[in-house]
N, C-alpha and C positions, 0 to 999 in steps of 0.2 A: 701302424706306426708304433715305434717303441714307447712314446709318451702315452699312448692309449692302453698299453698293457698294464696289468695289475702288478704293482711292486711289492716289496717285502712288507711295507706298511699296510697293505690291503686297500689303498686308495687308488681309485681309477679316475682318470680324467676323460671328460667327454665334451664335445662342442654343442652349444645350443644357442638359440636366439635370445636376445635380451628380454623380449616380452614373455619368455617362458620361465623366467626366474621368479622366485617368490619375493615378497616384499622385503624380507630381511636380506636376501642375496642381492636384490636389485640395489639396495642402499650400499652394500659392501662393494659392489661393482662400480657404482658411481664414485665412491670415495677413492678407489684405486685409480680410476681414470683421472681424477683431479690431481692426485699425487704424481702420477706419471706426467701430466701436462706441466706441472710446476717444475719438476726435477729435470725434464727434458730441455728446458729453456737454458740458454747460455747466460752467464752472469752479466754480460754486456747488454743483453736484451732487456728492454723495459717491459715489465709485466705488473699486473695489478696486485697490490698487497692483499686485497680481500680474497683473491683466489688462493694465495699462499696460506692465509688463515683457514680458509675453507678446506684445504687439503690436509692441514695438520689437526683441525678440529672438526670431526665428522658432523656434529650437530650445529655448526656455525650458521649455515644457511637457514635452518629452522629457527635459530635464535633471532636472526635478522628479520624474518617474516613475522615472528611473534612480537618483536620490538616495534615494528612498523604499525602493527595493528593495535597494540596496547597503548602506544603513545599518541593515538589520534585525539584523545581527550582525557580529562581528569576523572571521568566517570568509568565505572567498571563495565565489563561485558559479560553477557550470559554465557555460561560454560557450554551449553548445547550449541551455541552459534560459532564457537571457536573453530571447529573443523571446516566450516564454510568460509570463514574469514581467512583462514590459513590455507585455503584451497586444498583441503584434504578430503578424501572420499567419505561420504556420510554413511554411518552404520545402518545396516538393513533394519535393525529393530526400530530405530527412530523413524525410518521411512514408513514402516507399517503403522506406527502410532499416529503419524500425521494423516494417513488414509482413513483411520477410524474416527477422526474428529469431525465435529459439525462445522461446516464451512460458513463463514460470515462474509457477506458481500456488503460493502459500504458505498452508499451513493451520497455525495456531498454537493454543495452548491449554495449560492446566495438565494434569498427569497426572490421568486419570480424566474428562476432558472429552469423551471419545468422538471425539477428532480422528482417531485411526487408523481408526475405523469410518467416519467421514465420507469419508476418503480412499478406502477400499476401495469404498464405495458409489458414489462418483463415477466411479471407474475402471471398475467393472463396468457402470455405466449408460451410459458413453460409449465403450466399446471399439470399436464399429463406426464411430465418427466420427473416429478418429485413433489414433496410436500413443502409448503412455504410458510414461514412466519415473518411478519413485517413489523419492525419497530419504527414507528413514525409518529411525530408529534401531531396531535389533533389541531385543527384550525383554530379552535377557541382557546388553545393553550399558548400563552405568550411567554412562558418561563424560559430562561436560558437552559443550556445543556446541563443536565443533572447527573453527576457520576453515580450517586447512590441509587438513583432510579434505574439506570441501566444495569447496575449490579444486581438489583432485585429481579429485574426482568430475566437476565441470564440464568439466575438461580432457579426461577420458576420454570423456565424452559427445560432445563436439565432435569428437574424433579418430575415434570409432566412426562418427559421422555422415558424416564425410568418406571413410572407408574402405569404404563400401558398394559392392558390386559392381554390374555392369550388370544381372545377373539379378534383383536386388532393386529395380530402378528402379520397377517398377509398384507394389510394396508401399510404397516410400518416398514415393510421391506423397501418401500420407496424412500430414497434418501431425503432427509430433512435438511433444509437450508434456511438460514436466517438472513434477512435483508434489513439493513439499518439505514434509515434516511436521516441525516444530521439536521437538527433544527437551526433556523435562523442563520446567524453569522458565526456558527461554531467552527473553530479551527479543527481540522480533521485529526491532527496529532493528539488532541485532547480525547477524542473518541478512541483512538488506538491505545492510548495509555490507560484509559478506563477499562478496556477489555483485558489488557495485560496484567493489571494490578488488582484483579478481583480478589477479595479477601479469602475466598474459599479455594484452596489449591485444586480440588476436584473439578470445580467449574473452570478454572484456568486451563487445565489439561484437556477439557472436553471440547473446546472451541479453537478454531484456527481461522485467521483472516485470509480469505482467498484473493480478493482484489479490491482496490478502491478506485472509484470512478467519480470524476468531477463534472457537473453540468454547468455550462456557461452559456448565457444568452448574450451575444455580442451587443445587442441593442439595449441591454439593461446592465451593462458592466461598468459604465463610467458615470460619475457624478456630474462632471462638466468637462468639456473639451476632452483631454486624454487622461484625466485624473480618475483612476479606478476606484471602485467601491472597496471598503476594507475587506481583506482576506481573499480577494480574487486570486492573486498569485499564490498566496499561502496555501490555498486549497488545491494547488497543482504542483507542489514541490516534489523534487526528485527524492526517491527513496520511499515515498508513500503512495503516490497516485500513479496508476498505470495508464489510465485512459482519460481523455477529456471529450465530453459529448457537447458539441455546439448545437444549440436548440433553436437557432434562428439564422436567417441569411444563408440557409443551406442551398438554395437555388442560385445564389449570387456568390460563388466561391471566390471571385476576384474583388468583392466589395472591400474598400479601403479599411473599414472598421474591422472586418473579419480577418483580413490579412495582417493588420497591425497587432491584433490580439493573439493570433497564432505565433507571430514572431516573438512577442513578449513571453508567452508560455513556453515556447521552445527554448528560450534562454534560461528560464527557471528550471526546466526539466527537458534536457536534450533527447531522452529516450522515450518520451511519452507518445502514446498513439492518439491520433485525432479521429473522431467519429462524427459524422454529420447525421443528425436526427431531428427533423423539424418537430418542435414541441414535444420532444422525447420519444417520438415514434421511430424505433430502430427497425430498419428494413433488411439488413444483411445478416445472415447467420454467423458470419465470421465476427461481426461486431458484438453480437450477443454472447458468443463464446469468450471473447476477450473480457467483457464485463463480468461474466460468471466464472472466470478462471478460478481454479482451486489452488493454484500455486504461484500466481504472479507476484503476490506480496512477499513470498518467501524466496524468490530467486536470489542467487548470490550477489548479483549486481545491485539489486534493490537493498539487500541487507547491508552491504558495505556502505552505500550512500546514506542509509538511515543512521548508522552509527557515526558518520561524519557530520551529518546535518543536524541530527537531534540527539546529542549525547544524553544518556540516561533514559532514553525512551522506553526501554523494556521494564524498568522498575519505577516509572512514574516521576522521575526527577527532572524531566525537561519542562521548562516553563514557556508556554507560548505567549506571544505579545498580546496586548490588549487591543480592543477594537477602536480605531481612531480614523475619522470622527466617530464619536459614540452613536450607536444606532439603537433606537428603542422600538419595541414592538407593542402595539396597543390593540386590544380586542374590544370591539363594540358590539353589543347585542341589541337588536331592534325587536320590539314586541308588536309594533303596529305594522300594517301592510306597507310594503315598499313602493314608492312612486318611481318606477324604473326609469322613465325618461328623464325626470328631474335629477335622479341620482347619477345617471350616466353623464349628463351635461356638467354637473359639478365635478365629477371625477376627471373629465377631460380638461377642465379649466385649471386643475392643479399644476399641470406642466408649466403653464405660463407664470405661475406664482413662485416657482423655484428661485431661491436666492443663492448668491455666491458665498464663498467662505465667510464665516465659519459654518454655513449651511443650517443654521438653527431654524427649527420649525418646518423644514422641508419634508414632504411626503413623497416617497419614491415608489412604494409598492403597495398594492391593495389586493387582498384576496377575500373573496366572499363565498359563503356557503348557505344554501337554503335548507331548512329543516321541514 
């Protein structure tokens, strides 16, 4: 054809598919299509003014996407997250950096939710596939979540990882994973922020959160009637938690209490995955893979929800709500031999002594350990 022949200018035209164009040529082709669409419409025809602006201003669509993201809250956004929020392809260098980081798996839940049992079960189940470090509050420690303590722990983990000798090089080929079990009624967003705002930039860049899983015991989730314990739904919020493990009533999936709780959690987090594991014993490989996911926390949908639900989460500026009614953890140490039968009888009698609002003096959960 004449148009395919080289002219005096030395320019040759050729046909190709749109997916064969470079990024720059693809943008140019898209702008030309928009201008043609606008100019081909008659004046009597009603058309969208935004399309007209987009045809005359090539970067107008990018401005609208950036404006929609940046106006979500008054807090700033992390520069490295903008490409995901603006639905742009991630740079290969950043993907490689994430693969070299140490993955942190967080397990949260109220006291009595079998979160410690789930942690132990997962570690025992996957010992051959890697090395594990577990950050879990000791039973005789009743202090609330301490940000400084987890900062020191992460620094020590990274230092120990760097100080490994050459003799341990074969063993260290196994990927090291860190499993954090949140204490008491800790809000999981506080744990996430503590990891994100570590004072040492090297420690910040060495760790990445893989997935967060919440343990819920339907039989120990309400204070009375349908009134939930503090932080039950907060520990299942969208943008943070990927999975909920129900640790009781697993053989009665139509139990009214379990069904009601699942509906409430689904409202708080429509995309969450439900896992049934009696007393924390996960039996399906697919469920274990979801709990130990390396990238669930960093998925674009999770990231966008996190910026909407928790403005300032990445730099520690989000403030979680207080625990109400206030819950107190008390540690009692016995030095004399325990009269087991008498102790069990007294513990069973506690349920009958529970009082209604304001719930002062009620005892809801007991955990014991023998030395």
